[in-house]
Each structure stands twice: as C-alpha cells, then as structure tokens.
C-alpha positions as CSV (number, residue, x, y, z in Angstrom):
1,M,37.9,-1.8,-12.7
2,T,36.1,-4.9,-12.5
3,I,32.7,-5.2,-11.7
4,Y,31.2,-8.1,-9.5
5,C,27.4,-9.6,-9.6
6,R,26.0,-9.1,-5.9
7,H,24.2,-12.3,-6.3
8,C,26.8,-14.7,-7.5
9,G,30.3,-12.9,-7.1
10,S,31.0,-13.2,-11.0
11,S,32.7,-10.9,-12.8
12,E,31.3,-12.1,-16.4
13,F,28.6,-9.6,-17.6
14,R,27.2,-8.4,-21.1
15,T,25.5,-5.5,-21.9
16,S,21.5,-5.3,-21.0
17,R,18.8,-3.6,-23.1
18,F,17.2,-0.1,-21.6
19,R,14.0,-0.1,-20.5
20,F,11.8,3.0,-20.4
21,Q,10.8,2.7,-16.6
22,A,12.0,4.6,-13.7
23,L,14.3,2.9,-12.3
24,D,16.5,3.3,-15.6
25,L,15.7,6.6,-16.0
26,A,17.1,7.8,-12.6
27,Q,20.5,5.4,-13.6
28,L,20.7,7.0,-16.6
29,L,20.7,10.2,-15.0
30,L,23.8,8.9,-13.1
31,L,25.6,7.7,-16.0
32,R,24.8,4.2,-15.2
33,L,23.8,1.9,-17.7
34,P,22.0,-1.8,-17.7
35,V,24.3,-4.8,-17.2
36,R,23.4,-8.7,-17.2
37,C,25.3,-11.3,-15.2
38,A,26.2,-13.8,-17.5
39,N,26.4,-16.7,-14.8
40,C,23.3,-15.9,-12.9
41,H,21.8,-13.5,-15.5
42,E,20.6,-10.9,-12.7
43,R,20.4,-7.3,-14.0
44,S,22.4,-4.2,-12.6
45,F,23.8,-1.0,-13.3
46,T,27.3,0.0,-14.1
47,F,28.8,3.7,-14.9
48,L,29.3,4.5,-18.7
49,P,33.2,3.5,-19.1
50,Q,32.7,0.0,-17.7
51,F,29.3,-0.3,-19.9
52,L,31.3,1.1,-23.1
53,K,34.4,-1.4,-22.6
54,L,31.8,-4.2,-22.2
55,R,30.1,-3.3,-25.4
56,R,33.3,-3.0,-27.3
57,A,34.6,-6.5,-25.9
58,H,31.0,-8.1,-26.8
59,H,31.1,-6.3,-30.5
60,S,35.2,-7.8,-31.1
61,R,34.0,-11.0,-30.3
62,H,31.2,-10.8,-32.5
63,N,33.1,-9.8,-35.6
64,K,35.6,-12.3,-35.1
65,S,33.0,-15.1,-34.9
66,H,31.7,-14.2,-38.0
67,D,35.3,-13.4,-39.6
68,A,36.2,-17.1,-38.7
69,A,32.8,-18.5,-40.6
C-alpha cells in the first residue's frame, strides 16, 4: 500500500517524531503514526504497518551509509 502526500502528491515519506499532543494521542489510539513528506515536509499520519516499513527502510539506508564510510 503506497501513501501519497495530500499536499504535493509525493509518495516519498520519512517517519516523524511523536508529539504528546491531543491530535497525536488520538491518532495513536487508531494505530496511526506520524510521517513527513520528503518533498514538501508536511506532516500526516499513516497506519502502523506502513510506518514500520518506512522506519525499516530508513534504518537500512542509514546502516548502508555508515558501512560505506
């Protein structure tokens, strides 16, 4: 399942930090977690499986860049 930014239409996202605010807590109860568009930097929410997929991809890229150094 691919997610698209509602602001710019991009499908490139990264995980975003969780804020302990009412909106974030309400989304967490729905198992939705924060992500940021890599293109326009707008913040939105996605379901847990997609969030974990983005997180794994980020860690994979991060580890590869450290291994190359």
